[in-house]
C-alpha positions as CSV (number, residue, x, y, z in Angstrom):
1,M,26.1,16.7,-6.1
2,G,22.3,16.4,-5.9
3,L,20.1,13.7,-4.4
4,P,19.6,10.6,-6.6
5,K,16.3,10.6,-8.5
6,P,13.7,8.3,-6.8
7,T,13.1,5.1,-8.6
8,H,9.8,3.3,-8.8
9,T,10.5,-0.4,-9.1
10,A,8.7,-3.5,-8.3
11,G,11.5,-4.1,-5.7
12,E,10.6,-0.9,-4.0
13,A,7.0,-1.9,-3.4
14,L,8.0,-5.3,-2.1
15,R,10.7,-3.7,0.1
16,Y,8.1,-1.5,1.7
17,M,5.9,-4.5,2.4
18,E,8.8,-6.3,3.9
19,N,9.4,-3.3,6.1
20,A,5.7,-3.3,7.1
21,R,5.9,-7.0,8.1
22,G,9.1,-6.2,10.1
23,L,7.3,-3.6,12.1
24,L,4.6,-6.1,13.0
25,K,7.1,-8.8,13.9
26,A,8.7,-6.5,16.4
27,A,5.4,-5.5,18.0
28,A,4.4,-7.1,21.3
29,I,1.2,-9.3,21.3
30,E,-0.9,-10.5,24.2
31,D,-4.1,-12.4,23.9
32,N,-4.0,-12.0,20.1
33,I,-4.0,-8.2,20.4
34,Y,-1.1,-5.9,19.6
35,L,-0.2,-4.0,22.8
36,D,1.2,-0.9,21.2
37,K,-0.7,0.9,18.4
38,K,2.3,2.9,17.1
39,P,4.1,0.1,15.3
40,I,0.8,-1.1,13.9
41,R,-0.1,2.3,12.6
42,E,3.4,2.6,11.0
43,A,3.0,-0.9,9.4
44,F,-0.3,0.2,7.9
45,G,1.2,3.4,6.6
46,T,4.1,1.6,5.1
47,A,1.9,-1.0,3.5
48,Y,-0.2,1.8,1.9
49,L,3.0,3.3,0.5
50,A,3.9,-0.1,-0.9
51,I,0.6,-0.1,-2.8
52,L,1.3,3.4,-4.2
53,E,4.8,2.3,-5.3
54,A,3.3,-0.7,-7.1
55,I,0.7,1.5,-8.8
56,N,3.4,3.9,-9.8
57,E,5.4,1.0,-11.3
58,A,2.4,-0.3,-13.2
59,L,1.7,3.1,-14.6
60,I,5.3,3.6,-15.7
61,K,5.1,0.3,-17.5
62,K,2.0,1.6,-19.3
63,G,4.0,4.6,-20.5
64,L,3.5,7.3,-18.0
65,T,6.5,9.4,-17.0
66,R,7.4,10.1,-13.4
67,K,6.0,13.6,-13.8
68,E,2.7,12.2,-14.9
69,L,2.2,10.0,-11.8
70,P,-0.7,10.8,-9.6
71,K,-0.3,13.1,-6.6
72,S,-3.5,12.4,-4.7
73,V,-5.9,9.6,-3.9
74,D,-8.3,10.9,-6.4
75,G,-5.5,11.0,-9.0
76,Y,-4.6,7.4,-8.2
77,M,-8.3,6.4,-8.6
78,A,-8.5,8.1,-12.0
79,A,-5.2,6.7,-13.2
80,I,-6.2,3.2,-12.2
81,K,-9.5,3.5,-13.9
82,K,-7.9,5.0,-17.1
83,H,-4.7,3.0,-17.4
84,L,-5.0,-0.2,-15.3
85,S,-8.6,-1.4,-15.3
86,V,-10.2,0.1,-18.3
87,N,-13.0,-2.4,-18.6
88,N,-13.1,-3.6,-15.0
89,G,-13.8,-1.5,-12.0
90,K,-12.6,-4.2,-9.6
91,L,-9.1,-2.8,-9.2
92,V,-10.4,0.7,-8.4
93,R,-12.8,-0.8,-5.8
94,E,-9.9,-2.8,-4.3
95,F,-7.7,0.3,-4.1
96,D,-10.5,2.3,-2.5
97,R,-11.1,-0.4,0.1
98,L,-7.4,-0.7,0.9
99,Y,-7.0,3.1,1.1
100,E,-9.9,3.3,3.6
101,S,-8.7,0.3,5.6
102,L,-4.9,0.7,5.6
103,H,-4.5,4.5,5.3
104,I,-7.5,5.9,7.0
105,A,-8.6,3.4,9.6
106,G,-5.3,1.7,10.2
107,Y,-2.8,4.5,9.9
108,Y,-4.6,7.7,10.7
109,R,-7.1,6.5,13.2
110,G,-5.3,3.5,14.6
111,L,-8.5,1.4,14.8
112,F,-7.0,-2.0,14.4
113,S,-5.1,-4.0,17.0
114,H,-6.4,-7.6,16.7
115,V,-3.6,-9.7,15.2
116,N,-5.9,-11.6,12.7
117,I,-7.4,-8.4,11.3
118,V,-4.0,-6.7,10.9
119,K,-2.6,-9.8,9.2
120,E,-5.6,-10.1,6.9
121,F,-5.2,-6.5,5.7
122,M,-1.5,-7.1,5.1
123,K,-2.3,-10.2,3.1
124,E,-4.8,-8.2,1.0
125,A,-2.2,-5.5,0.4
126,D,0.3,-8.2,-0.8
127,I,-2.3,-9.7,-3.2
128,F,-3.1,-6.3,-4.6
129,I,0.6,-5.5,-5.1
130,K,1.4,-8.8,-6.7
131,R,-1.5,-8.5,-9.1
132,L,-0.2,-5.1,-10.2
133,L,3.4,-6.3,-10.6
134,S,2.6,-9.5,-12.5
């Protein structure tokens, strides 16, 4: 018996965001700074995955098959431009900014530890996801 096929559902994106928030809740804070970067980096990575799941779901709703889903950041940018924001580049710009903030600066480089900054980026990820799923 093989592994079940992965599903791309709105619930999956929201579940990833809930997991990201759980990582933040468990992280120790002192003087409005997270003391350990590891759970913060994991939360940023998980939030970025939530965004990708939401984009996948929106693309599937537009008629793409799972095989046609993007496999790279450039692929996601092109797919958003082509299928989700044909006459409005705002969504592409938002995705690019979230990619740079969450994935590069937050996850890879671990640059953020101030509680307010981390929470603001999580809020922006939530807004982006909800916009795609509505």
